[in-house]
Phi, psi and omega in degrees: 000321181295326179295317180298315181298325184287336180271348179271152171284167178300320179295321178293319178297318179295320178296320178294319176299318180298316179297316180296319180294317181297322180274001181060045178256001187278188187310316184295351182256007172078010181241144172061030183303312182294318179296316180303310183296319179297318179294316180296318178297321180295317180297315184282347179284341179270163175284106187283136171287163177303320180297317181293320179297316180292322179294320178297319176300315179301316180298317180296320176292317181299323180277001181060042180257004181260118174223189182300327182284327184258001182299326180295328177295316180295317179298319178298316178296316180295320179297314180297315179298319179295318180299316180293322177298319179293323178294320182286337180047056177234154180290154178287139171288164180299316180296317179292322178299316179296318180296319179296318177296320178297316180294323178299317178295316180297323180291332178291327185249000000 
């Protein structure tokens, strides 16, 4: 699993995580635990763009991996993504705006 993660770009690894989460193939379902962790580590080892940070948060919620113990990881990703967005001082794209609203709803519940 680690070899696969190392040959992928961060964006490809994140896309694969999203696909696995959407199809419910990720960790809470007992499949691909090692691959999931290797891909997540690979994605977070890079300097994440605001879009990538928000997408990873979305993936974690979609895969049902956010609980009281992992909430600090999500908050850290959201904080980092928000900080970078403020530094860049650019308007949100429609897709990113929708993802931020979705994450805001998920954080409430």
